[in-house]
NUPA-374972 format. One record per residue (C-alpha): residue number from 1; residue in three letters; x, y, z. Coordinates in Angstrom, 1 decimal, decimal comma. Layout:
PT   num   residuo       px       py       pz
PT   NUM       ala        X        Y        Z
...
//
This chain:
PT   num   residuo       px       py       pz
PT     1       unk     38,9     11,9     -4,7
PT     2       unk     36,0     10,6     -6,2
PT     3       unk     37,8      7,7     -7,4
PT     4       unk     38,8      7,1     -3,9
PT     5       unk     35,3      7,4     -2,5
PT     6       unk     34,6      4,4     -5,4
PT     7       unk     37,3      2,1     -4,1
PT     8       unk     36,1      2,6     -0,4
PT     9       unk     32,8      1,2     -1,4
PT    10       unk     34,2     -1,7     -3,4
PT    11       unk     36,5     -2,5     -0,3
PT    12       unk     33,5     -2,4      1,9
PT    13       unk     30,8     -4,5     -0,3
PT    14       unk     33,5     -7,0     -0,9
PT    15       unk     34,6     -7,6      2,9
PT    16       unk     30,8     -7,7      3,5
PT    17       unk     30,3    -10,6      0,9
PT    18       unk     33,1    -12,5      2,6
PT    19       unk     30,9    -12,4      6,0
PT    20       unk     32,8     -9,7      7,8
PT    21       unk     30,3     -8,1     10,5
PT    22       unk     28,6     -5,4      9,1
PT    23       unk     28,4     -2,8     11,4
PT    24       unk     32,0     -2,7     12,1
PT    25       unk     33,4     -3,1      8,4
PT    26       unk     31,0     -0,2      7,7
PT    27       unk     32,4      2,1     10,1
PT    28       unk     35,8      0,6     10,9
PT    29       unk     37,2      0,3      7,4
PT    30       unk     35,8      3,9      6,6
PT    31       unk     37,8      5,1      9,9
PT    32       unk     40,7      3,3      8,7
PT    33       unk     40,7      4,6      5,3
PT    34       unk     40,3      8,2      6,5
PT    35       unk     43,1      8,4      8,8
PT    36       unk     45,3      6,5      6,0
PT    37       unk     44,7      9,3      3,3
PT    38       unk     45,0     11,9      6,0
PT    39       unk     48,6     11,1      6,4
PT    40       unk     49,7     10,2      2,8
PT    41       unk     47,1     12,3      0,7
PT    42       unk     45,6     15,1      3,1
PT    43       unk     44,2     17,1      0,0
PT    44       unk     41,5     14,5     -0,1
PT    45       unk     40,5     14,5      3,8
PT    46       unk     41,9     16,1      6,9
PT    47       unk     41,4     15,4     10,9
PT    48       unk     39,3     18,2     11,3
PT    49       unk     36,5     16,3      8,9
PT    50       unk     36,5     13,6     11,1
PT    51       unk     35,4     15,9     14,0
PT    52       unk     31,6     16,0     12,5
PT    53       unk     31,4     12,5     13,4
PT    54       unk     30,3     12,6     17,0
PT    55       unk     27,6     15,4     15,7
PT    56       unk     26,3     12,7     13,0
PT    57       unk     26,3      9,9     15,6
PT    58       unk     24,1     12,0     17,9
PT    59       unk     21,8     13,3     15,1
PT    60       unk     21,2      9,6     14,0
PT    61       unk     20,7      8,4     17,5
PT    62       unk     18,2     11,5     18,3
PT    63       unk     16,0     10,8     15,4
PT    64       unk     12,5     10,6     16,6
PT    65       unk     11,5      8,8     13,5
PT    66       unk     13,9      5,5     14,1
PT    67       unk     12,1      5,4     17,7
PT    68       unk      9,6      3,2     15,7
PT    69       unk     12,2      0,5     14,8
PT    70       unk     12,4     -0,9     18,3
PT    71       unk      8,7     -0,5     18,9
PT    72       unk      7,5     -2,3     15,6
PT    73       unk     10,3     -5,3     16,7
PT    74       unk      8,6     -5,5     20,1
PT    75       unk      5,1     -5,5     18,6
PT    76       unk      6,3     -8,5     16,0
PT    77       unk      8,2    -10,3     18,5
PT    78       unk      5,0    -10,3     21,0
PT    79       unk      2,5    -11,1     18,6
PT    80       unk      4,7    -14,3     17,8
PT    81       unk      4,4    -15,4     21,3
PT    82       unk      0,7    -14,6     21,8
PT    83       unk     -0,4    -17,6     19,7
PT    84       unk     -2,7    -15,4     17,5
PT    85       unk     -0,7    -17,2     14,6
PT    86       unk     -1,9    -20,6     15,7
PT    87       unk     -5,6    -19,3     16,3
PT    88       unk     -5,8    -17,6     12,7
PT    89       unk     -4,3    -20,7     10,7
PT    90       unk     -6,5    -23,4     12,6
PT    91       unk     -9,7    -20,7     12,0
PT    92       unk     -8,8    -19,7      8,4
PT    93       unk     -8,2    -24,0      7,7
PT    94       unk    -11,3    -24,6      9,0
PT    95       unk    -13,5    -22,0      6,9
PT    96       unk    -11,6    -22,8      3,7
PT    97       unk    -10,7    -26,3      4,0
PT    98       unk    -13,6    -27,5      1,9
PT    99       unk    -12,3    -25,6     -0,9
PT   100       unk     -9,6    -27,4     -3,3
PT   101       unk     -6,0    -25,2     -1,8
PT   102       unk     -8,2    -23,8      0,6
PT   103       unk     -5,7    -24,5      3,4
PT   104       unk     -2,9    -22,8      1,3
PT   105       unk     -5,5    -19,8      0,9
PT   106       unk     -5,7    -19,6      4,3
PT   107       unk     -2,0    -19,7      4,9
PT   108       unk     -1,8    -16,7      2,2
PT   109       unk     -4,2    -14,7      4,2
PT   110       unk     -2,9    -15,4      7,8
PT   111       unk      0,7    -14,7      6,3
PT   112       unk     -0,8    -11,0      4,7
PT   113       unk     -2,5    -10,6      8,3
PT   114       unk      0,4    -11,4     10,3
PT   115       unk      2,6     -9,0      8,0
PT   116       unk      0,2     -6,3      8,7
PT   117       unk      0,3     -7,1     12,6
PT   118       unk      4,3     -7,8     13,0
PT   119       unk      6,4     -6,3     10,0
PT   120       unk      9,1     -9,2     10,7
PT   121       unk      9,7    -11,5      8,1
PT   122       unk     12,0    -14,1      9,8
PT   123       unk      9,5    -14,5     12,5
PT   124       unk      6,2    -14,9     10,1
PT   125       unk      8,3    -17,8      7,8
PT   126       unk      9,6    -19,6     10,8
PT   127       unk      6,1    -19,4     12,8
PT   128       unk      4,3    -20,4      9,9
PT   129       unk      6,8    -22,9      8,9
PT   130       unk      6,5    -24,6     12,3
PT   131       unk      2,3    -24,8     12,6
PT   132       unk      1,3    -25,0      8,7
PT   133       unk      3,9    -26,9      6,9
PT   134       unk      3,4    -30,3      8,7
PT   135       unk     -0,4    -29,7      8,8
PT   136       unk     -0,2    -29,3      4,8
PT   137       unk      1,8    -32,1      4,2
PT   138       unk     -0,5    -34,5      6,1
PT   139       unk     -3,5    -33,3      4,2
PT   140       unk     -1,7    -34,5      1,2
PT   141       unk     -0,3    -31,2     -0,4
PT   142       unk      2,4    -31,3     -3,0
PT   143       unk      5,5    -30,2     -1,0
PT   144       unk      6,6    -27,5     -3,3
PT   145       unk      3,3    -26,0     -3,7
PT   146       unk      3,2    -25,9      0,6
PT   147       unk      6,6    -24,8      0,9
PT   148       unk      6,2    -22,2     -2,1
PT   149       unk      3,2    -20,8     -0,3
PT   150       unk      4,6    -20,2      3,2
PT   151       unk      8,0    -18,9      2,0
PT   152       unk      6,4    -16,4     -0,1
PT   153       unk      3,6    -15,5      2,3
PT   154       unk      6,1    -14,9      4,9
PT   155       unk      7,8    -12,3      3,3
PT   156       unk      4,7     -9,8      2,7
PT   157       unk      6,1     -8,2      5,8
PT   158       unk      8,6     -6,5      3,7
PT   159       unk      5,8     -4,6      1,6
PT   160       unk      2,7     -4,6      3,9
PT   161       unk      2,8     -1,6      6,2
PT   162       unk      3,7     -1,5      9,1
PT   163       unk      6,9     -2,5      8,1
PT   164       unk     10,5     -2,1      9,7
PT   165       unk     11,7     -1,8      5,9
PT   166       unk      9,6      1,1      4,9
PT   167       unk     10,1      3,1      8,1
PT   168       unk     14,2      2,5      7,5
PT   169       unk     14,0      3,2      3,6
PT   170       unk     12,0      6,5      4,3
PT   171       unk     14,1      7,7      6,8
PT   172       unk     17,4      6,8      4,8
PT   173       unk     16,3      8,3      1,7
PT   174       unk     15,0     11,6      3,6
PT   175       unk     18,4     11,8      5,4
PT   176       unk     20,3     11,5      2,4
PT   177       unk     18,3     13,7      0,0
PT   178       unk     20,6     16,7      0,4
PT   179       unk     17,9     19,2     -0,2
PT   180       unk     15,7     17,0     -2,2
PT   181       unk     12,0     15,8     -1,7
PT   182       unk     11,7     14,2      1,7
PT   183       unk      9,8     10,5      2,2
PT   184       unk      7,5     10,2      5,4
PT   185       unk      7,0      7,2      6,7
PT   186       unk      3,5      7,6      6,9
PT   187       unk      3,3      8,7      3,1
PT   188       unk      5,1      5,5      2,6
PT   189       unk      2,9      3,1      4,3
PT   190       unk      0,1      4,8      2,2
PT   191       unk      1,9      4,1     -1,0
PT   192       unk      2,5      0,6      0,0
PT   193       unk     -1,1     -0,7      0,8
PT   194       unk     -2,3     -1,2     -2,7
PT   195       unk      0,7     -3,2     -4,1
PT   196       unk      0,9     -5,2     -1,4
PT   197       unk     -2,7     -6,0     -1,1
PT   198       unk     -2,8     -6,9     -5,1
PT   199       unk      0,3     -9,2     -4,2
PT   200       unk     -1,9    -11,1     -1,7
PT   201       unk     -4,9    -11,0     -4,3
PT   202       unk     -2,6    -12,6     -7,0
PT   203       unk     -1,1    -15,8     -4,8
PT   204       unk     -4,7    -16,7     -4,2
PT   205       unk     -5,3    -16,4     -7,8
PT   206       unk     -2,5    -18,7     -8,4
PT   207       unk     -3,6    -21,1     -6,0
PT   208       unk     -7,1    -21,3     -7,2
PT   209       unk     -5,6    -21,7    -10,9
PT   210       unk     -3,0    -24,3     -9,9
PT   211       unk     -5,9    -26,2     -7,5
PT   212       unk     -8,1    -26,2    -10,4
PT   213       unk     -5,5    -27,6    -12,9
PT   214       unk     -3,6    -30,1    -10,6
PT   215       unk     -6,4    -30,9     -7,9
PT   216       unk     -3,9    -33,8     -6,3
PT   217       unk     -1,7    -31,0     -5,5
PT   218       unk     -4,0    -29,2     -3,2
PT   219       unk     -6,7    -31,5     -1,7
PT   220       unk     -9,6    -30,2      0,3
PT   221       unk     -9,8    -31,2      4,0
PT   222       unk    -12,5    -34,1      4,4
PT   223       unk    -16,0    -33,2      5,6
PT   224       unk    -16,3    -35,0      9,0
PT   225       unk    -12,7    -33,6      9,9
PT   226       unk    -14,2    -29,9      9,3
PT   227       unk    -17,0    -30,7     11,4
PT   228       unk    -15,0    -32,2     14,0
PT   229       unk    -13,2    -29,0     14,5
PT   230       unk    -16,3    -27,2     14,8
PT   231       unk    -18,1    -27,1     18,1
PT   232       unk    -19,9    -25,1     20,5
PT   233       unk    -18,6    -21,6     20,6
PT   234       unk    -17,1    -21,8     17,2
PT   235       unk    -18,4    -18,4     15,7
PT   236       unk    -17,3    -16,6     18,8
PT   237       unk    -13,8    -18,1     17,9
PT   238       unk    -14,0    -17,0     14,5
PT   239       unk    -14,9    -13,6     15,4
PT   240       unk    -12,1    -13,6     18,2
PT   241       unk     -9,2    -14,7     15,5
PT   242       unk    -10,1    -11,9     12,7
PT   243       unk    -11,2     -9,3     15,3
PT   244       unk     -8,0     -8,8     17,4
PT   245       unk     -5,5     -8,4     14,7
PT   246       unk     -7,7     -6,3     12,6
PT   247       unk     -8,3     -3,9     15,6
PT   248       unk     -4,3     -4,2     15,8
PT   249       unk     -3,8     -3,3     12,2
PT   250       unk     -6,7     -0,5     12,8
PT   251       unk     -5,0      1,0     15,5
PT   252       unk     -1,6      1,0     14,1
PT   253       unk     -2,5      2,0     10,4
PT   254       unk     -5,6      4,0     11,2
PT   255       unk     -4,0      6,3     13,5
PT   256       unk     -1,4      7,5     11,4
PT   257       unk     -3,6      7,9      8,3
PT   258       unk     -6,1      9,6     10,1
PT   259       unk     -3,3     12,1     11,3
PT   260       unk     -3,7     11,3     14,9
PT   261       unk     -0,7     10,0     15,8
PT   262       unk      3,1      9,9     13,8
PT   263       unk      4,1      6,6     13,1
PT   264       unk      6,6      6,3     15,9
PT   265       unk      3,6      7,3     18,3
PT   266       unk      1,4      4,5     16,1
PT   267       unk      4,2      1,9     16,8
PT   268       unk      3,8      2,8     20,6
PT   269       unk      0,0      2,0     20,1
PT   270       unk      1,0     -1,3     18,3
PT   271       unk      3,5     -2,5     21,1
PT   272       unk      1,2     -1,9     24,1
PT   273       unk     -1,6     -3,3     21,4
PT   274       unk      0,3     -6,4     21,2
PT   275       unk      0,9     -6,6     24,7
PT   276       unk     -2,8     -6,5     25,6
PT   277       unk     -3,5     -9,2     22,9
PT   278       unk     -1,0    -11,7     24,3
PT   279       unk     -3,1    -11,2     27,6
PT   280       unk     -6,0    -11,7     26,1
PT   281       unk     -4,8    -14,8     24,6
PT   282       unk     -3,9    -16,1     28,0
PT   283       unk     -0,2    -16,4     26,9
PT   284       unk      1,5    -13,4     28,4
PT   285       unk      3,8    -14,2     31,7
PT   286       unk      6,9    -12,5     33,0
PT   287       unk      9,2    -15,1     31,6
PT   288       unk      7,9    -14,4     28,0
PT   289       unk      7,8    -10,5     28,8
PT   290       unk     11,4    -10,8     29,6
PT   291       unk     12,3    -13,1     26,7
PT   292       unk     10,6    -10,3     23,8
PT   293       unk     12,1     -7,9     25,6
PT   294       unk     15,5     -9,2     25,4
PT   295       unk     15,0    -10,2     21,5
PT   296       unk     14,0     -6,5     21,1
PT   297       unk     16,9     -5,4     22,4
PT   298       unk     19,3     -7,5     20,4
PT   299       unk     17,7     -6,7     17,0
PT   300       unk     17,6     -3,1     18,1
PT   301       unk     21,1     -3,0     18,9
PT   302       unk     22,0     -4,4     15,7
PT   303       unk     19,8     -2,3     13,5
PT   304       unk     21,4      0,8     15,1
PT   305       unk     25,1     -0,6     15,1
PT   306       unk     24,6     -1,1     11,3
PT   307       unk     23,2      2,3     11,3
PT   308       unk     26,1      4,2     13,0
PT   309       unk     28,3      2,4     10,6
PT   310       unk     26,3      3,5      7,7
PT   311       unk     26,6      7,1      9,4
PT   312       unk     30,2      6,8      9,2
PT   313       unk     30,7      5,1      5,8
PT   314       unk     28,2      8,0      4,4
PT   315       unk     30,6     10,9      6,1
PT   316       unk     33,7      9,5      4,7
PT   317       unk     31,9      8,9      1,1
PT   318       unk     30,6     12,4      0,9
PT   319       unk     33,9     14,0      2,4
PT   320       unk     35,7     12,4     -0,5
PT   321       unk     33,1     13,5     -3,0
PT   322       unk     32,0     10,1     -4,0
PT   323       unk     28,1     11,3     -4,3
PT   324       unk     28,9     14,3     -6,5
PT   325       unk     31,6     11,7     -8,7
PT   326       unk     28,9      9,5     -9,2
PT   327       unk     26,6     12,1    -10,5
PT   328       unk     29,1     13,2    -12,7
PT   329       unk     29,7      9,9    -14,2
PT   330       unk     25,9      9,0    -14,6
PT   331       unk     25,1     12,2    -16,2
PT   332       unk     28,8     12,1    -18,6
PT   333       unk     27,2      8,4    -19,5
PT   334       unk     24,2     10,1    -20,7
PT   335       unk     21,8      7,5    -19,1
PT   336       unk     18,0      7,9    -19,4
PT   337       unk     16,4      8,3    -15,4
PT   338       unk     14,8      4,9    -16,2
PT   339       unk     17,9      3,3    -17,1
PT   340       unk     19,8      4,2    -13,9
PT   341       unk     16,8      3,2    -12,2
PT   342       unk     16,6     -0,4    -13,4
PT   343       unk     20,7     -0,7    -12,6
PT   344       unk     20,0      0,1     -9,3
PT   345       unk     17,1     -2,2     -9,1
PT   346       unk     19,3     -5,0    -10,5
PT   347       unk     22,0     -4,1     -8,1
PT   348       unk     19,6     -4,4     -5,2
PT   349       unk     18,1     -7,7     -6,4
PT   350       unk     21,6     -9,4     -6,7
PT   351       unk     23,0     -7,8     -3,3
PT   352       unk     19,7     -9,4     -1,6
PT   353       unk     21,3    -13,1     -2,2
PT   354       unk     24,1    -12,2     -0,3
PT   355       unk     23,3     -9,7      2,4
PT   356       unk     20,3     -8,8      4,8
PT   357       unk     18,1     -6,0      4,0
PT   358       unk     19,1     -3,4      6,8
PT   359       unk     23,0     -3,7      5,2
PT   360       unk     21,2     -3,1      1,5
PT   361       unk     19,2      0,0      2,9
PT   362       unk     22,0      1,5      4,8
PT   363       unk     24,9      0,9      1,7
PT   364       unk     23,1      1,4     -1,1
PT   365       unk     20,2      4,0     -0,7
PT   366       unk     22,6      6,6      0,5
PT   367       unk     24,7      6,5     -2,4
PT   368       unk     22,0      6,4     -5,1
PT   369       unk     19,5      9,0     -3,4
PT   370       unk     21,0     11,7     -4,6
PT   371       unk     21,5     10,8     -8,3
PT   372       unk     17,7     10,0     -7,8
PT   373       unk     17,3     13,7     -6,8
PT   374       unk     19,5     15,1     -9,6
PT   375       unk     16,8     13,4    -12,1
PT   376       unk     14,1     14,3    -10,2
PT   377       unk     12,6     10,9    -10,0
PT   378       unk     10,0     10,3     -7,3
PT   379       unk     11,6      8,7     -4,6
PT   380       unk      8,5      7,5     -2,7
PT   381       unk      7,9      5,4     -5,7
PT   382       unk     11,6      4,5     -5,8
PT   383       unk     11,5      3,7     -2,3
PT   384       unk      8,3      1,4     -2,8
PT   385       unk     10,3     -0,3     -5,8
PT   386       unk     12,9     -1,2     -3,5
PT   387       unk     10,8     -2,8     -0,8
PT   388       unk      9,1     -4,9     -3,3
PT   389       unk     12,7     -5,8     -4,8
PT   390       unk     14,1     -6,5     -1,6
PT   391       unk     11,6     -8,8     -1,0
PT   392       unk     11,9    -10,7     -4,3
PT   393       unk     15,2    -11,4     -3,6
PT   394       unk     14,5    -12,7     -0,1
PT   395       unk     13,1    -15,5     -1,9
PT   396       unk     15,5    -16,1     -4,9
PT   397       unk     17,5    -19,3     -4,8
PT   398       unk     19,9    -19,9     -4,0
PT   399       unk     20,8    -17,6     -1,2
PT   400       unk     16,8    -16,3     -0,1
PT   401       unk     17,0    -15,6      3,4
PT   402       unk     13,2    -16,7      3,5
PT   403       unk     14,1    -20,0      2,1
PT   404       unk     17,0    -20,6      4,5
PT   405       unk     14,4    -19,6      7,5
PT   406       unk     12,0    -22,3      6,1
PT   407       unk     14,6    -25,4      5,4
PT   408       unk     15,4    -24,8      9,1
PT   409       unk     12,1    -25,5     10,7
PT   410       unk     10,8    -28,0      7,7
PT   411       unk     10,8    -31,5      8,4
PT   412       unk     13,8    -33,8      7,2
PT   413       unk     11,8    -35,2      4,4
PT   414       unk     11,5    -31,7      2,6
PT   415       unk     14,5    -31,2      0,5
PT   416       unk     16,2    -27,8     -0,6
PT   417       unk     15,4    -28,4     -4,2
PT   418       unk     11,8    -28,6     -3,3
PT   419       unk     11,5    -25,9     -1,6
PT   420       unk     13,7    -24,0     -4,7
PT   421       unk     11,3    -25,5     -7,4
PT   422       unk      8,2    -24,4     -5,1
PT   423       unk      9,2    -20,5     -5,0
PT   424       unk     10,1    -20,2     -8,4
PT   425       unk      6,2    -19,5     -9,3
PT   426       unk      5,7    -16,9     -6,6
PT   427       unk      9,0    -15,4     -8,0
PT   428       unk      7,5    -14,7    -11,3
PT   429       unk      4,4    -13,0     -9,6
PT   430       unk      6,4    -10,7     -7,9
PT   431       unk      8,7     -9,9    -10,6
PT   432       unk      5,5     -8,9    -12,8
PT   433       unk      4,3     -7,0     -9,9
PT   434       unk      7,1     -5,0     -9,9
PT   435       unk      7,0     -4,3    -13,4
PT   436       unk      3,8     -3,4    -12,7
PT   437       unk      4,4     -0,8    -10,2
PT   438       unk      7,1      0,4    -12,2
PT   439       unk      5,0      1,2    -15,2
PT   440       unk      2,1      2,6    -13,2
PT   441       unk      3,2      4,6    -10,4
PT   442       unk      0,0      6,3    -10,1
PT   443       unk     -1,2      3,1     -8,2
PT   444       unk      0,5      3,9     -5,4
PT   445       unk     -1,7      7,3     -4,7
PT   446       unk     -4,7      5,6     -4,9
PT   447       unk     -5,2      6,3     -0,9
//
């Protein structure tokens, strides 16, 4: 029966790679597979076992933690409409423009602030690509450096909290643990702060080094142009540009870490805060509000349909004894815990070339979590490693999603090859940091 469970997993994985809709492939193929077995091999699964499915669905839908997902999505889309990104980039460009590579550094910092404010990768990459890429090219930046900076900075929302990825990872790990250690969203957010901050610092360090070695790749802005931007009220604009996103970050993350609010309640604070910031920026209209609500509904529906499909797959997989069979296989293979973890990281990295992070979380994480529990591996550490791994796979050619997002909004003269070459140094930085977190898990517990 365990072999049947693995066959089900492989069938679903192949169909998803071929491009079939993820939610309906997960749920539909699992149900059809189970119904066939009920007829031809009733010893493996019975019709009575399928009666548990509605209860699993309701348990998923009633999960209070998952209410944070639509709220964080709403927050990210509303901030995208607020004009906050444009204001931040303009302000940062003026502040750092006189330095070599200053414009690229400003893009990294803005990417980090947007990541901490939205947590949505696609929106951040597209927004910064539209706003900053033409400006960087106009200032004489090498296309490879400009595109690499934008694509890598846009994916920081995967690891810097509040992140939808971290919310889904924490919930999926906890629901798959079968009596093992639970991982709450607040702890996942806290653990990801230092790795995310150090990654931002590493990006900036790389820009400073490459600007010193190749100054023609990242020229500074002309002094007269900087002065032209500065005018009456510049100080107030700087304060406003930094203060608004910082207040939102403090409201969301501060309320969680202080124990004042749960992650779901903090997400509601963030959604309201994003709406207020849009009003302050003078960009709020009922048309924009309706667009944000519709996009939030579409993304939330996608996430939850995939989640219900994954719930169906998990029920059938476990009823067939797939998780116990995998545990037995791993134990018989006498794999060391770290070897198994390395294998899982490689699988997630490769899967990230072809399918979205949501599918990876809902397909792979429930299968491997029971094995990690048997090995008594810290699942908080594993969760952060998975998030960083997913972030890296988002950037890796030829199928990195962020590269596609950026290519879609880049000027026609920017080639795919230039984007691929530009992202390689940042992939190396991320792999190095993944290795650092792997080797020194204690950095997750600094805060």
